[in-house]
C-alpha positions in Angstrom: 109.9 100.8 127.9 113.5 99.2 127.7 112.4 97.4 124.8 111.2 100.9 123.5 114.8 103.1 124.2 116.7 99.7 122.9 114.6 99.8 119.0 115.3 103.8 118.8 119.6 103.6 119.6 119.3 100.6 116.7 117.5 102.3 114.9 119.9 105.3 115.0 122.8 103.1 114.8 121.9 101.5 111.6 121.2 105.1 110.3 125.3 105.1 110.2 125.7 102.7 106.9 125.0 102.1 104.4 125.6 103.6 99.8 124.8 107.4 101.1 125.7 107.5 104.3 128.5 109.9 105.3 128.9 108.7 108.7 130.7 105.2 106.6 132.9 106.9 104.4 134.5 105.6 101.4 136.6 108.7 100.4 139.5 110.5 102.2 137.4 113.4 102.8 134.2 111.4 104.0 137.4 109.9 106.9 137.8 113.6 107.8 133.9 114.9 108.2 133.1 111.5 110.4 135.7 112.1 112.3 134.9 115.2 113.1 131.3 114.8 113.3 132.5 111.9 115.8 134.9 114.3 117.6 132.2 117.1 118.1 129.7 114.4 118.9 131.8 113.3 121.4 133.4 116.7 123.1 128.7 118.4 123.4 127.9 114.5 125.0 130.8 115.3 127.7 129.6 118.9 127.8 125.8 118.2 128.1 126.9 114.8 130.6 128.8 117.2 132.9 125.4 119.7 133.4 123.8 117.5 133.9 125.6 115.4 136.6 126.1 119.3 138.7 121.9 119.5 137.5 121.7 116.0 139.7 123.9 117.1 142.0 122.6 120.6 142.7 119.2 118.9 143.2 120.7 116.6 145.7 123.1 118.9 147.8 121.7 120.2 151.0 120.6 123.5 150.6 123.3 125.4 152.8 124.4 129.2 152.0 127.5 128.8 148.8 130.2 130.3 149.6 130.7 133.8 147.6 134.2 132.9 146.6 133.9 129.2 145.7 130.4 130.3 143.3 132.4 133.2 141.3 135.3 130.3 141.1 132.7 127.7 140.0 131.1 130.1 137.7 133.7 131.6 136.3 135.6 128.4 135.7 132.1 126.1 135.0 130.2 128.5 133.0 132.7 130.8 131.4 136.7 129.2 131.3 136.0 126.2 130.6 132.9 125.9 127.9 135.4 128.7 125.7 138.8 126.7 126.2 136.8 123.6 124.4 135.1 125.3 121.6 138.2 127.0 121.1 140.2 123.6 120.3 137.1 122.7 118.1 136.4 125.4 116.5 140.7 125.7 116.1 140.6 122.0 114.7 137.9 122.2 112.6 139.3 125.4 110.9 142.5 123.4 110.5 141.0 120.1 108.9 138.7 122.7 106.1 141.4 122.9 103.7 141.8 119.1 103.7 138.0 118.8 102.7 137.9 121.1 99.6 142.1 119.7 98.2 142.5 120.9 95.0 144.0 118.5 92.1 147.8 119.0 92.4 149.7 118.8 88.6 149.5 114.8 88.4 147.6 113.8 91.7 144.9 113.4 89.1 146.7 111.4 86.1 144.7 113.7 83.9 141.9 112.7 84.0 138.9 115.2 84.8 135.0 114.2 85.6 132.6 117.0 83.9 129.1 116.7 85.7 126.8 119.4 84.6 123.0 119.2 87.0 120.1 119.3 84.9 116.0 119.2 85.5 116.5 116.5 86.4 119.0 114.5 85.9 123.0 114.5 85.4 125.6 114.7 82.2 128.1 113.1 82.8 131.7 113.6 80.4 135.3 111.6 80.7 137.6 114.0 79.9 140.8 111.8 78.9 144.4 112.5 79.5 145.0 112.9 76.4 143.2 115.7 75.1 141.1 112.7 73.1 136.8 113.3 72.5 135.3 112.9 75.6 133.0 110.2 76.2 129.8 110.7 77.4 127.4 109.6 80.2 125.1 110.6 82.4 123.4 109.8 85.9 126.3 107.6 86.7 130.0 108.3 87.6 132.6 105.6 87.9 136.0 106.9 89.3 138.9 104.6 90.7 139.8 104.0 94.1 143.2 105.6 95.4 143.4 108.3 92.8 142.5 111.5 93.2 140.3 112.6 90.9 138.9 116.5 90.1 135.5 116.9 89.1 133.8 120.1 87.2 130.7 120.8 88.1 128.3 122.7 86.3 124.5 124.1 86.0 122.8 124.9 83.0 119.3 125.8 84.9 119.0 126.5 88.2 121.3 126.0 91.1 122.0 121.9 92.2 123.8 120.3 94.7 126.2 117.8 94.0 127.2 115.6 97.1 128.5 111.5 98.0 128.1 111.9 101.2 130.2 108.9 101.1 133.6 110.1 99.4 132.8 113.7 100.5 131.4 116.7 101.0 128.8 118.3 98.9 128.8 121.2 96.4 126.9 123.8 95.2 126.2 123.2 90.7 125.5 126.8 89.7 124.4 128.1 86.3 127.6 130.3 84.7 130.1 129.1 86.7 132.8 125.6 87.0 132.8 124.7 90.5 135.9 122.5 90.8 136.0 119.5 93.5 138.7 116.8 93.9 137.4 113.4 95.6 139.9 110.3 96.7 137.5 106.7 96.6 139.9 104.7 99.4 136.8 101.6 99.5 135.1 99.7 95.7 132.1 100.0 96.5 128.4 101.3 95.3 127.5 104.6 96.3 124.5 106.9 95.9 124.5 110.5 95.4 121.7 112.9 95.4 121.0 116.6 94.7 121.4 118.6 97.6 119.8 121.5 96.8 116.0 122.0 95.5 116.2 122.1 92.4 112.4 121.2 91.1 109.4 119.6 90.7 111.7 115.9 91.0 114.7 117.4 93.4 113.8 114.3 95.3 113.9 112.3 92.2 117.0 113.4 91.3 120.0 111.1 92.5 122.7 109.0 90.9 125.4 106.0 91.7 129.0 106.8 92.1 131.0 103.8 91.5 134.1 103.2 93.1 136.4 100.8 90.7 139.5 99.4 90.9 142.4 100.9 89.3 142.8 98.2 85.5 139.3 97.6 86.4 138.2 101.6 85.8 140.7 101.9 82.8 139.5 98.0 81.1 135.8 100.3 81.6 136.6 104.0 80.4 138.1 101.8 77.3 135.0 99.7 76.5 132.4 102.8 76.7 135.0 104.6 74.4 133.7 102.6 71.3 129.8 102.0 70.4 128.2 99.6 72.3 127.9 96.7 69.6 124.0 96.3 69.9 124.0 99.6 68.6 122.9 97.8 65.5 120.4 94.8 67.2 116.8 95.6 65.4 115.2 98.7 67.6 117.5 101.2 66.6 115.0 102.2 63.0 112.2 102.2 65.2 114.4 104.9 67.8 115.2 106.6 64.9 112.2 106.8 62.9 109.7 108.3 66.4 112.9 111.1 66.1 114.0 110.0 69.6 117.7 110.6 68.8 116.7 114.3 68.2 116.7 114.0 72.5 119.2 111.5 72.5 122.6 110.5 71.9 123.6 106.9 71.1 127.6 106.2 70.0 127.2 104.5 66.8 124.0 105.8 65.3 122.4 108.5 63.9 121.9 109.6 67.1 123.3 113.0 68.1 121.0 114.7 69.7 122.1 116.9 73.6 118.9 117.5 75.2 118.6 114.6 77.2 120.3 112.0 78.8 122.5 109.9 76.2 122.3 106.7 76.0 124.9 105.3 75.4 125.6 101.9 77.1 122.9 102.8 78.9 122.1 99.0 80.1 125.3 98.9 81.9 123.6 101.5 84.4 121.9 100.0 87.5 119.1 102.8 86.9 117.0 104.7 84.5 115.5 108.1 84.9 118.2 109.6 87.3 117.3 107.0 90.1 114.1 106.6 89.9 113.6 102.6 88.2 115.8 99.6 87.5 116.9 99.1 84.2 114.4 96.5 83.3 112.3 96.1 80.0 109.5 97.2 81.9 110.5 99.9 83.3 111.7 101.5 80.1 108.2 100.9 78.1 106.8 103.2 81.6 109.2 105.0 81.5 109.1 105.6 77.6 105.0 105.5 77.6 104.5 108.1 80.3 107.6 109.8 81.7 105.9 112.3 82.9 103.9 110.5 85.8 106.9 108.8 87.4 109.2 112.1 86.7 107.0 115.2 86.8 108.7 118.1 85.7 111.0 116.1 82.7 111.2 117.5 79.2 110.1 114.4 77.6 107.1 114.5 76.4 104.5 110.8 76.6 105.5 108.2 74.0 102.2 106.4 75.0 100.4 107.5 71.5 103.3 104.7 69.7 101.5 100.7 69.3 102.6 99.2 71.8 105.5 96.4 69.7 107.1 99.2 68.9 107.5 100.7 72.2 108.9 97.1 73.5 111.4 97.2 70.1 112.5 100.9 71.5 112.9 98.9 75.4 114.6 96.0 74.0 117.1 97.5 72.1 118.1 100.6 74.3 118.8 97.3 76.9 120.7 95.9 74.5 123.4 98.5 74.7 125.9 97.3 76.9 
Protein backbone atom coordinates (compact mmCIF):
# COMPACT_ATOMS: atom_id res chain seq x y z
CA UNK A 1 0.00 0.00 0.00
CA UNK A 2 2.86 2.40 0.77
CA UNK A 3 4.41 1.82 -2.66
CA UNK A 4 1.01 2.37 -4.29
CA UNK A 5 0.52 5.64 -2.40
CA UNK A 6 4.02 6.78 -3.39
CA UNK A 7 3.39 5.89 -7.04
CA UNK A 8 0.10 7.82 -7.06
CA UNK A 9 1.80 10.81 -5.45
CA UNK A 10 4.62 10.83 -7.99
CA UNK A 11 2.15 10.48 -10.86
CA UNK A 12 0.16 13.44 -9.58
CA UNK A 13 3.27 15.61 -9.19
CA UNK A 14 4.55 14.74 -12.68
CA UNK A 15 1.32 16.08 -14.21
CA UNK A 16 2.08 19.53 -12.81
CA UNK A 17 4.71 20.21 -15.48
CA UNK A 18 5.05 19.92 -19.24
CA UNK A 19 4.18 21.72 -22.46
CA UNK A 20 0.46 21.80 -21.63
CA UNK A 21 0.44 22.38 -17.88
CA UNK A 22 -1.32 25.34 -16.33
CA UNK A 23 0.71 24.67 -13.16
CA UNK A 24 4.05 25.16 -14.90
CA UNK A 25 3.50 28.78 -16.00
CA UNK A 26 5.57 30.47 -18.70
CA UNK A 27 3.40 33.59 -18.96
CA UNK A 28 2.24 36.36 -16.66
CA UNK A 29 -1.45 35.41 -16.83
CA UNK A 30 -0.69 31.70 -16.30
CA UNK A 31 1.45 32.61 -13.27
CA UNK A 32 -1.49 34.39 -11.64
CA UNK A 33 -3.83 31.49 -12.42
CA UNK A 34 -1.37 28.99 -10.93
CA UNK A 35 -0.93 31.17 -7.83
CA UNK A 36 -4.69 31.37 -7.34
CA UNK A 37 -4.98 27.59 -7.74
CA UNK A 38 -2.31 26.85 -5.15
CA UNK A 39 -3.77 29.40 -2.74
CA UNK A 40 -7.22 27.83 -2.98
CA UNK A 41 -5.77 24.32 -2.79
CA UNK A 42 -3.87 25.19 0.40
CA UNK A 43 -6.93 26.88 1.93
CA UNK A 44 -9.14 23.93 0.98
CA UNK A 45 -6.58 21.50 2.39
CA UNK A 46 -6.44 23.44 5.65
CA UNK A 47 -10.24 23.35 5.98
CA UNK A 48 -10.29 19.63 5.17
CA UNK A 49 -7.59 18.82 7.73
CA UNK A 50 -9.38 20.88 10.36
CA UNK A 51 -12.68 19.05 9.77
CA UNK A 52 -10.97 15.64 9.79
CA UNK A 53 -9.08 16.59 12.95
CA UNK A 54 -12.31 17.56 14.70
CA UNK A 55 -13.92 14.34 13.49
CA UNK A 56 -11.08 12.22 14.88
CA UNK A 57 -11.17 14.17 18.13
CA UNK A 58 -14.94 13.64 18.42
CA UNK A 59 -14.63 9.87 17.93
CA UNK A 60 -11.94 9.58 20.62
CA UNK A 61 -13.34 12.08 23.10
CA UNK A 62 -15.06 10.81 26.20
CA UNK A 63 -18.79 10.69 25.63
CA UNK A 64 -20.01 13.26 28.15
CA UNK A 65 -22.58 16.00 27.66
CA UNK A 66 -21.20 19.27 26.22
CA UNK A 67 -22.16 22.57 27.77
CA UNK A 68 -24.86 24.25 25.68
CA UNK A 69 -23.00 27.58 25.51
CA UNK A 70 -19.80 25.87 24.32
CA UNK A 71 -21.75 23.91 21.69
CA UNK A 72 -23.44 27.08 20.43
CA UNK A 73 -20.12 28.90 20.16
CA UNK A 74 -18.54 25.94 18.37
CA UNK A 75 -21.36 25.82 15.85
CA UNK A 76 -21.29 29.60 15.32
CA UNK A 77 -17.53 30.03 14.94
CA UNK A 78 -16.61 26.67 13.41
CA UNK A 79 -19.71 26.16 11.29
CA UNK A 80 -20.53 29.67 10.14
CA UNK A 81 -18.18 32.53 11.00
CA UNK A 82 -14.72 31.11 10.16
CA UNK A 83 -15.75 29.22 6.96
CA UNK A 84 -17.66 32.29 5.74
CA UNK A 85 -14.66 34.53 6.44
CA UNK A 86 -12.28 32.18 4.58
CA UNK A 87 -14.60 31.90 1.59
CA UNK A 88 -15.10 35.68 1.55
CA UNK A 89 -11.34 36.29 1.56
CA UNK A 90 -10.75 33.75 -1.24
CA UNK A 91 -13.61 35.16 -3.33
CA UNK A 92 -12.38 38.71 -2.77
CA UNK A 93 -8.87 37.80 -3.83
CA UNK A 94 -10.13 35.98 -6.94
CA UNK A 95 -12.29 38.98 -7.94
CA UNK A 96 -9.33 41.33 -7.37
CA UNK A 97 -7.17 39.09 -9.55
CA UNK A 98 -9.64 38.72 -12.44
CA UNK A 99 -8.93 42.03 -14.27
CA UNK A 100 -5.27 41.03 -14.52
CA UNK A 101 -6.19 37.71 -16.11
CA UNK A 102 -7.85 39.42 -19.07
CA UNK A 103 -5.68 42.50 -19.69
CA UNK A 104 -6.00 44.43 -22.91
CA UNK A 105 -2.84 45.48 -24.69
CA UNK A 106 -2.57 49.20 -24.02
CA UNK A 107 -1.40 51.64 -26.69
CA UNK A 108 2.20 50.86 -27.58
CA UNK A 109 2.45 47.93 -25.16
CA UNK A 110 2.05 45.27 -27.88
CA UNK A 111 4.41 47.18 -30.21
CA UNK A 112 1.62 47.29 -32.78
CA UNK A 113 1.84 43.54 -33.55
CA UNK A 114 -1.45 41.69 -33.55
CA UNK A 115 -1.88 37.98 -34.18
CA UNK A 116 -5.19 36.95 -35.70
CA UNK A 117 -6.14 33.33 -35.02
CA UNK A 118 -9.21 31.79 -36.68
CA UNK A 119 -10.54 28.43 -35.58
CA UNK A 120 -11.79 26.12 -38.32
CA UNK A 121 -12.76 22.45 -38.45
CA UNK A 122 -10.17 21.21 -37.58
CA UNK A 123 -7.18 23.52 -37.79
CA UNK A 124 -5.99 27.04 -36.96
CA UNK A 125 -5.57 29.89 -39.43
CA UNK A 126 -2.90 32.36 -38.25
CA UNK A 127 -2.12 35.87 -39.55
CA UNK A 128 0.51 38.24 -38.17
CA UNK A 129 -0.46 41.88 -38.69
CA UNK A 130 2.69 44.07 -38.71
CA UNK A 131 2.83 47.35 -36.81
CA UNK A 132 3.27 49.36 -40.01
CA UNK A 133 -0.03 48.09 -41.41
CA UNK A 134 1.67 46.08 -44.14
CA UNK A 135 0.57 42.84 -45.73
CA UNK A 136 -0.29 40.18 -43.11
CA UNK A 137 2.09 37.24 -42.80
CA UNK A 138 0.07 34.05 -43.06
CA UNK A 139 0.67 30.74 -41.35
CA UNK A 140 -1.27 27.83 -39.84
CA UNK A 141 -1.31 25.58 -36.76
CA UNK A 142 1.67 27.31 -35.15
CA UNK A 143 1.99 30.58 -33.24
CA UNK A 144 5.21 32.39 -32.45
CA UNK A 145 5.46 35.31 -30.05
CA UNK A 146 8.25 37.33 -28.40
CA UNK A 147 9.19 36.82 -24.76
CA UNK A 148 8.70 39.82 -22.50
CA UNK A 149 6.38 41.67 -24.90
CA UNK A 150 2.62 41.69 -24.60
CA UNK A 151 0.85 40.34 -27.67
CA UNK A 152 -2.77 40.96 -28.59
CA UNK A 153 -4.68 38.07 -30.16
CA UNK A 154 -7.76 38.57 -32.32
CA UNK A 155 -9.78 35.38 -32.02
CA UNK A 156 -12.36 34.35 -34.64
CA UNK A 157 -14.23 31.32 -35.96
CA UNK A 158 -15.67 30.54 -39.40
CA UNK A 159 -17.92 27.61 -38.55
CA UNK A 160 -18.64 26.52 -34.95
CA UNK A 161 -17.50 27.61 -31.49
CA UNK A 162 -13.87 26.78 -30.78
CA UNK A 163 -11.83 27.73 -27.72
CA UNK A 164 -8.29 29.11 -27.79
CA UNK A 165 -6.08 28.02 -24.90
CA UNK A 166 -2.36 27.91 -24.20
CA UNK A 167 -2.34 26.57 -20.61
CA UNK A 168 1.30 27.49 -19.96
CA UNK A 169 0.73 31.11 -21.04
CA UNK A 170 -2.78 32.04 -19.91
CA UNK A 171 -6.46 31.26 -19.68
CA UNK A 172 -8.82 30.16 -22.43
CA UNK A 173 -11.20 32.23 -24.54
CA UNK A 174 -13.97 31.12 -26.90
CA UNK A 175 -13.85 31.78 -30.64
CA UNK A 176 -17.41 32.54 -31.74
CA UNK A 177 -18.65 32.84 -35.36
CA UNK A 178 -19.45 36.43 -36.28
CA UNK A 179 -17.55 37.87 -33.31
CA UNK A 180 -13.96 38.98 -32.66
CA UNK A 181 -12.73 38.29 -29.12
CA UNK A 182 -9.50 39.86 -27.91
CA UNK A 183 -6.95 38.21 -25.66
CA UNK A 184 -3.67 39.65 -24.41
CA UNK A 185 -0.78 37.40 -23.33
CA UNK A 186 2.71 38.08 -22.01
CA UNK A 187 5.17 35.20 -22.33
CA UNK A 188 7.90 35.26 -19.68
CA UNK A 189 9.93 32.17 -20.53
CA UNK A 190 11.20 30.90 -23.91
CA UNK A 191 9.96 27.48 -24.92
CA UNK A 192 7.56 25.43 -27.00
CA UNK A 193 4.08 24.95 -25.58
CA UNK A 194 0.98 23.05 -26.67
CA UNK A 195 -2.43 24.59 -27.20
CA UNK A 196 -5.58 22.45 -27.54
CA UNK A 197 -9.03 23.43 -28.71
CA UNK A 198 -10.93 23.57 -25.41
CA UNK A 199 -14.47 23.48 -26.86
CA UNK A 200 -15.93 20.40 -28.54
CA UNK A 201 -16.21 21.33 -32.22
CA UNK A 202 -16.82 18.08 -34.10
CA UNK A 203 -15.42 14.71 -35.07
CA UNK A 204 -11.72 15.59 -34.90
CA UNK A 205 -11.93 17.99 -31.96
CA UNK A 206 -9.34 15.95 -30.04
CA UNK A 207 -7.01 16.17 -33.06
CA UNK A 208 -7.08 19.98 -33.22
CA UNK A 209 -4.04 21.41 -31.47
CA UNK A 210 -1.37 23.98 -32.20
CA UNK A 211 2.15 24.80 -31.09
CA UNK A 212 3.05 28.08 -29.41
CA UNK A 213 6.72 29.02 -29.56
CA UNK A 214 7.92 31.81 -27.26
CA UNK A 215 11.14 33.31 -28.65
CA UNK A 216 13.59 36.01 -27.68
CA UNK A 217 12.46 39.30 -29.29
CA UNK A 218 15.43 39.57 -31.67
CA UNK A 219 14.99 35.97 -32.84
CA UNK A 220 11.25 36.50 -33.26
CA UNK A 221 11.72 39.58 -35.46
CA UNK A 222 14.28 37.74 -37.55
CA UNK A 223 11.88 34.81 -37.94
CA UNK A 224 9.04 37.17 -38.90
CA UNK A 225 11.23 38.89 -41.51
CA UNK A 226 12.09 35.55 -43.11
CA UNK A 227 8.44 34.49 -43.18
CA UNK A 228 7.48 37.69 -44.97
CA UNK A 229 9.24 36.38 -48.10
CA UNK A 230 8.60 33.21 -50.13
CA UNK A 231 10.59 30.10 -49.24
CA UNK A 232 13.60 29.49 -51.52
CA UNK A 233 12.23 25.97 -51.95
CA UNK A 234 9.08 27.24 -53.65
CA UNK A 235 10.71 26.90 -57.09
CA UNK A 236 12.07 23.38 -56.55
CA UNK A 237 10.76 20.33 -58.51
CA UNK A 238 7.39 19.16 -57.30
CA UNK A 239 5.71 22.54 -57.56
CA UNK A 240 4.23 21.78 -60.98
CA UNK A 241 2.77 18.47 -59.78
CA UNK A 242 1.27 20.26 -56.76
CA UNK A 243 -0.36 22.87 -59.01
CA UNK A 244 -1.39 20.42 -61.75
CA UNK A 245 -3.42 18.32 -59.32
CA UNK A 246 -5.43 21.28 -58.03
CA UNK A 247 -3.79 21.59 -54.59
CA UNK A 248 -3.38 25.33 -55.14
CA UNK A 249 -7.17 25.76 -55.25
CA UNK A 250 -7.35 25.14 -51.51
CA UNK A 251 -3.84 25.90 -50.23
CA UNK A 252 -1.64 28.96 -50.53
CA UNK A 253 2.12 28.78 -51.04
CA UNK A 254 3.85 32.16 -51.21
CA UNK A 255 5.91 32.64 -54.37
CA UNK A 256 3.75 30.32 -56.48
CA UNK A 257 0.40 30.42 -58.27
CA UNK A 258 -1.19 28.57 -55.35
CA UNK A 259 -3.47 31.17 -53.76
CA UNK A 260 -6.19 29.02 -52.21
CA UNK A 261 -7.72 30.03 -48.91
CA UNK A 262 -9.87 27.01 -48.05
CA UNK A 263 -7.14 24.98 -46.32
CA UNK A 264 -4.07 25.82 -44.26
CA UNK A 265 -1.38 28.08 -45.68
CA UNK A 266 1.58 25.84 -46.61
CA UNK A 267 4.23 28.53 -47.06
CA UNK A 268 7.34 27.58 -45.02
CA UNK A 269 5.53 24.37 -43.99
CA UNK A 270 8.66 22.40 -43.11
CA UNK A 271 9.59 24.93 -40.41
CA UNK A 272 6.59 23.75 -38.36
CA UNK A 273 6.97 20.84 -36.01
CA UNK A 274 3.76 19.08 -37.03
CA UNK A 275 1.23 18.78 -39.84
CA UNK A 276 -2.53 18.41 -39.63
CA UNK A 277 -2.79 20.64 -36.55
CA UNK A 278 -0.59 18.55 -34.30
CA UNK A 279 -1.57 15.13 -35.67
CA UNK A 280 1.69 13.99 -37.30
CA UNK A 281 5.36 15.03 -37.32
CA UNK A 282 6.67 16.95 -40.31
CA UNK A 283 8.51 14.19 -42.14
CA UNK A 284 8.22 12.70 -45.62
CA UNK A 285 6.28 9.59 -44.63
CA UNK A 286 3.74 11.55 -42.57
CA UNK A 287 3.21 14.10 -45.34
CA UNK A 288 2.71 11.34 -47.93
CA UNK A 289 0.21 9.59 -45.67
CA UNK A 290 -1.77 12.75 -45.09
CA UNK A 291 -1.93 13.56 -48.81
CA UNK A 292 -3.15 10.07 -49.68
CA UNK A 293 -5.57 9.43 -46.78
CA UNK A 294 -6.43 12.59 -44.81
CA UNK A 295 -9.77 11.18 -43.63
CA UNK A 296 -8.14 8.14 -42.06
CA UNK A 297 -5.78 10.39 -40.11
CA UNK A 298 -8.22 13.21 -39.38
CA UNK A 299 -11.90 12.20 -39.69
CA UNK A 300 -14.21 14.97 -40.80
CA UNK A 301 -11.54 17.05 -42.51
CA UNK A 302 -12.55 18.85 -45.71
CA UNK A 303 -9.51 17.69 -47.67
CA UNK A 304 -10.31 14.93 -50.19
CA UNK A 305 -8.23 11.78 -50.47
CA UNK A 306 -5.54 11.86 -53.16
CA UNK A 307 -4.67 8.17 -53.07
CA UNK A 308 -5.65 7.95 -56.75
CA UNK A 309 -2.43 9.76 -57.68
CA UNK A 310 0.65 7.73 -58.62
CA UNK A 311 2.87 7.11 -55.61
CA UNK A 312 5.70 8.90 -57.39
CA UNK A 313 3.61 12.08 -57.68
CA UNK A 314 2.61 11.91 -54.01
CA UNK A 315 6.27 11.43 -53.04
CA UNK A 316 7.36 14.42 -55.14
CA UNK A 317 4.66 16.67 -53.69
CA UNK A 318 5.64 15.62 -50.16
CA UNK A 319 9.31 16.21 -50.90
CA UNK A 320 8.52 19.67 -52.30
CA UNK A 321 6.45 20.61 -49.27
CA UNK A 322 9.26 19.42 -47.02
CA UNK A 323 11.57 21.82 -48.86
CA UNK A 324 9.43 24.87 -47.97
CA UNK A 325 11.62 26.10 -45.12
